[in-house]
N, C-alpha and C positions, 0 to 999 in steps of 0.2 A: 505493498500499499504504499501510497506517493503519500508525499509531507501534506503539501497542501488539502488533500482530499482530509484527514485528519483533523487537520486545523480546522477547517468547512463544517465536517462533521457533527462538532461537536457545538454547532451552532445552532438546530434543528431542532425547533420550537421554543427556541428562544428569544426573547425582546431582544432587537439592535440599534444602535443610533449609524444611519450612515448618511455622507457627507458626499453632495453629487459633483466630479468634475466634469462628465458626462451628462448634463439631463437632458429630456426630454425634448427633440429637436436640433443637437449640436448637432457637427458632423467632427467624421473621427478626426484627428489632425496627421494621419500617416495613409490612409486608407479614403477618406473623404464620405463613407457612406450616413448615412442619416440615425443617429438613435433614437428612436420610437420605444423607449422609455428611459426613465431614468437610473443612469446606470455611475455606479459611486463606490465608495469605500467601505468600510468599517475603521475607524481611525483607530490606529494602535495596536494595532494585529495583523499580524505579517505574514504574506504564504510565501511560499518556495523561490518566489522570484525577485524574492528581497525588498515589492512594494509588498502596498497594503492588501487586507484579504479585498476582493472585487464583488459588488449585488449589483443586481438588479431588484431594481422596484417597483413592483406590477401592481396595477389599481388607480395610476393616476392620472389622470388627463392633461396636469396644468407640468413644467418644469420646474421644478424641486431644487433649493439648496441644501438643503437636507431634512431629514425627518426621524422616525421612532416606529419599525414593526416587527413584522413576526415571520422568523426564514421556517420557510415551512418546505424546503428542498435546495439541495447541490444541484447547479449544471456539471455535471463530470463531463470532463473534456479528458478521450482514450489518447489524443495525439497531444497532446499539449499537457503541460504539468501548470495550469493556472484558472483551477476549477472558481465556479463565483457562486455567490449565497445567491437566494431565489425570497423575496423579502414582499410580504404583502402589509397591508391595516390590517390591522385586528381586524377576527370575526371574518375575514374574508377566508374563502379556499376556494382552489383552482386543479380539475386536472392537468396531469404531465402531459395530453395534447395541449389543451388551453399554457400551457407555461410555454411548448416547445414554439409553438406560434409564435408568443410576443416576445419571445426574443430568436425566432430565424436571422433577423434582418443581421446579426451577428455568428450564431450558432453555426449558421451554414458554411461555416469556412473549414470548419472544423469537425472530427468525428464524437458527437458530446451526447448525454443522455441526463435524462432528472432520477435521482436518488432522491428519495427520501428518510433512508436510514443509512 
């Protein structure tokens, strides 16, 4: 098991704070695609790549600077050690299929899947 996945798993079911460096509608600085959801990181929690642990925030139609929510899943990348938390507003549930559809704009570049535990 890889280090980022180990770290990410500890957050499933927990409330987390996310800071967004790529809010809804932002463009990727290198590849130019548009972020279809708010995307950011968990401050002070580091992944295997030395960067703070990334998170998708699903359930907001507005660009955000930061928010809190509950981690319901992980986007596990089989071909990249850069797994992402999936965070939603408290009380929201999503199917794996809905999660995959929401993050496809970026995850279609990778072999990824939804992990719940």
